[in-house]
C-alpha positions in Angstrom: 0.0 0.0 0.0 2.8 2.4 0.8 4.4 1.8 -2.6 1.1 2.7 -4.3 1.0 6.0 -2.3 4.6 6.7 -3.1 3.9 6.2 -6.8 0.9 8.6 -6.7 2.8 11.1 -4.6 5.8 11.2 -6.9 4.0 11.2 -10.2 0.9 13.3 -9.3 -0.1 16.3 -7.3 -3.3 14.7 -6.0 -4.1 15.4 -2.3 -3.0 12.2 -0.5 -2.4 11.1 3.1 1.2 11.7 4.4 3.4 8.6 4.3 6.7 8.4 6.3 9.6 7.8 4.0 10.6 4.2 3.5 13.4 3.5 1.0 12.3 0.0 0.0 8.6 1.0 -0.4 9.7 4.1 -2.3 11.9 2.1 -4.6 9.3 -0.5 -5.3 6.8 2.2 -6.2 7.9 1.7 -9.8 5.6 -1.3 -10.0 2.6 1.1 -9.6 3.7 3.9 -12.1 1.1 2.7 -14.6 -1.6 2.9 -11.9 -0.7 6.5 -11.4 -1.1 7.0 -15.2 -4.5 5.4 -15.0 -5.6 7.7 -12.2 -4.4 10.8 -14.1 -6.0 9.5 -17.3 -9.3 8.8 -15.6 -9.5 12.3 -14.3 -8.9 13.7 -17.8 -11.3 11.3 -19.4 -14.0 12.4 -17.0 -13.3 16.0 -18.0 -13.7 15.2 -21.7 -16.9 13.3 -21.0 -18.3 16.2 -19.0 -16.9 19.1 -21.1 -17.6 17.6 -24.4 -21.2 18.6 -24.1 -20.3 22.3 -23.8 -16.8 23.1 -25.1 -15.5 23.0 -28.7 -12.6 20.6 -29.3 -9.9 23.3 -29.4 -10.9 24.7 -26.0 -11.2 21.2 -24.6 -7.7 20.3 -25.8 -6.3 23.5 -24.1 -8.1 22.5 -20.9 -6.6 19.0 -21.1 -3.1 20.3 -21.5 -3.5 22.6 -18.5 -5.0 19.8 -16.5 -2.0 17.5 -17.3 0.3 20.1 -15.9 -1.8 20.6 -12.8 -2.2 16.9 -12.1 1.5 16.2 -12.5 3.0 19.4 -11.3 4.7 19.7 -14.7 7.4 17.3 -13.5 7.7 15.4 -16.8 7.7 18.5 -18.9 10.5 19.9 -16.7 12.5 16.7 -17.4 11.7 17.0 -21.1 13.1 20.5 -21.4 16.2 19.7 -19.3 16.8 16.6 -21.4 16.5 18.6 -24.7 18.9 21.2 -23.4 21.5 18.6 -22.4 21.2 16.1 -25.2 21.2 18.7 -27.9 24.1 20.7 -26.4 26.8 18.9 -28.3 29.0 18.8 -25.2 30.8 16.0 -23.5 29.0 13.7 -21.0 29.8 15.5 -17.8 28.8 18.9 -19.3 25.5 17.5 -20.6 24.7 16.2 -17.1 25.5 19.6 -15.6 23.3 21.4 -18.2 20.4 19.0 -17.3 20.9 19.7 -13.6 20.7 23.5 -14.2 17.3 24.9 -13.2 17.4 27.5 -16.0 15.8 26.5 -19.3 17.8 27.0 -22.5 16.8 27.8 -26.1 16.7 24.1 -27.1 14.4 23.3 -24.2 12.0 26.2 -25.1 11.8 25.2 -28.7 11.4 21.5 -27.8 8.5 22.0 -25.3 6.7 24.4 -27.7 6.8 21.8 -30.4 5.7 19.1 -28.0 2.7 21.0 -26.7 1.7 22.1 -30.2 1.8 18.6 -31.4 -0.1 17.3 -28.3 -2.7 20.1 -28.6 -3.4 19.2 -32.3 -3.8 15.5 -31.5 -6.1 16.2 -28.5 -8.3 18.5 -30.6 -8.4 16.2 -33.6 -9.3 12.9 -31.9 -13.0 12.3 -31.5 -14.3 12.2 -28.0 -15.4 8.6 -27.9 -11.8 7.5 -28.9 -10.0 10.2 -26.9 -11.7 9.1 -23.6 -10.1 5.6 -24.0 -6.7 6.9 -25.1 -6.5 9.3 -22.2 -6.5 6.4 -19.8 -4.4 4.0 -21.9 -1.6 6.4 -23.0 -0.6 7.7 -19.6 -0.6 4.1 -18.3 1.8 3.0 -21.0 4.0 6.1 -20.9 4.5 5.5 -17.2 5.1 1.8 -17.7 7.8 3.0 -20.1 9.6 4.7 -17.2 9.5 1.5 -15.2 10.9 -0.4 -18.2 13.9 2.0 -18.7 14.6 2.1 -15.0 14.9 -1.7 -15.0 16.9 -2.0 -18.2 19.4 0.9 -18.1 21.9 2.1 -15.4 21.4 5.3 -13.6 23.9 8.0 -14.6 24.3 9.8 -11.2 25.5 8.7 -7.8 22.7 10.4 -5.9 19.0 11.3 -6.3 15.7 9.6 -6.2 16.5 7.7 -9.3 19.2 5.7 -7.4 16.5 4.4 -5.1 14.2 3.4 -8.0 17.1 1.7 -9.8 18.1 -0.2 -6.6 14.7 -1.7 -5.9 13.1 -2.0 -9.4 13.5 -5.7 -10.1 11.8 -8.2 -12.3 8.9 -8.4 -9.9 8.2 -4.7 -10.1 8.6 -4.7 -13.9 6.2 -7.6 -14.3 3.5 -6.0 -12.0 3.8 -2.7 -13.9 3.5 -4.6 -17.2 0.3 -6.4 -16.0 -1.2 -3.1 -14.8 -0.5 -1.3 -18.1 -1.4 -4.3 -20.2 -4.7 -4.7 -18.4 -5.7 -1.1 -19.0 -4.6 -1.2 -22.6 -6.2 -4.5 -23.4 -9.5 -3.9 -21.6 -10.1 -0.4 -23.2 -8.6 -0.9 -26.6 -8.3 -4.6 -27.2 -5.7 -5.6 -29.8 -4.9 -2.0 -30.5 -4.1 -1.4 -26.9 -1.6 -4.3 -27.0 -0.1 -2.9 -30.2 0.3 0.6 -28.5 2.0 -1.0 -25.6 4.5 -2.8 -27.8 5.2 0.5 -29.7 5.6 2.3 -26.4 8.1 -0.3 -25.1 10.1 0.0 -28.4 10.1 3.8 -28.2 11.3 3.7 -24.6 14.0 1.2 -25.3 15.4 3.0 -28.3 15.4 6.4 -26.6 16.8 5.0 -23.4 19.6 3.2 -25.3 20.5 6.4 -27.2 20.5 8.5 -24.0 22.4 5.9 -22.0 25.1 5.8 -24.6 25.5 9.6 -24.4 25.2 10.0 -20.7 26.6 6.8 -19.3 23.1 5.9 -18.0 19.7 7.6 -17.5 18.6 10.3 -15.1 15.3 11.4 -13.7 15.1 14.1 -16.4 15.4 11.4 -19.1 12.6 9.4 -17.4 10.4 12.5 -17.8 11.6 13.0 -21.4 10.6 9.4 -22.3 7.2 9.8 -20.7 6.4 13.0 -22.6 7.8 11.7 -25.9 5.9 8.4 -25.5 2.6 10.2 -24.7 2.7 12.3 -27.9 3.8 9.4 -30.2 1.2 7.1 -28.7 -1.5 9.6 -29.2 -0.4 9.9 -32.8 -0.4 6.1 -33.2 -3.9 6.0 -31.6 -5.1 8.6 -34.1 -3.7 6.6 -37.0 -5.1 3.3 -35.8 -8.4 4.3 -34.4 -9.5 7.5 -36.3 -8.0 7.3 -39.8 
């Protein structure tokens, strides 16, 4: 139970009861990352269901993007911008890690997040509500399963930070449980298309993780956020192609 609460506390800004820190339970929270995605997605799907009666698709898409930021505290977007700044800096490994640690956002990060949000807005506005409601639950579940996957597969690049705890306690049991949770959400809501999206998500996460690990000597918390955000927009695009076109 503590691991579930840790997963929700770290990946959302939902009001939750206080839990005293426990390194083992915190590290094993990776098993429940997809559950956090389902909770976030369910809130957004409920908004689409309710707002779809009154709001045009463009305004609805804007509302969803703001809601994503509110529900997550923008933590993954922050990781996305930091990762863009570091990975596209053209510097050596240590300098890239320093750039990613810097709280200031650079030009590459600004450009990257604008492109990301523009792409996400267009997809959210263009997908019909009856399809979007399902994708809004499935996609966040898979994108957060992707984080568990890369935590398990790739080394951590730093010697300190929350990521070291995740890496230490994310074993095969945590990965399997996360896979079951994400797979159940995807399969129940989208059937064979959900399974296909999950396979695509895993491939995206592995390829991006492999590239980043080669450049940085491992992954960081920022890269986890980068993979989550990139996975979300690419999976929404795939959902549009499979389920709308």
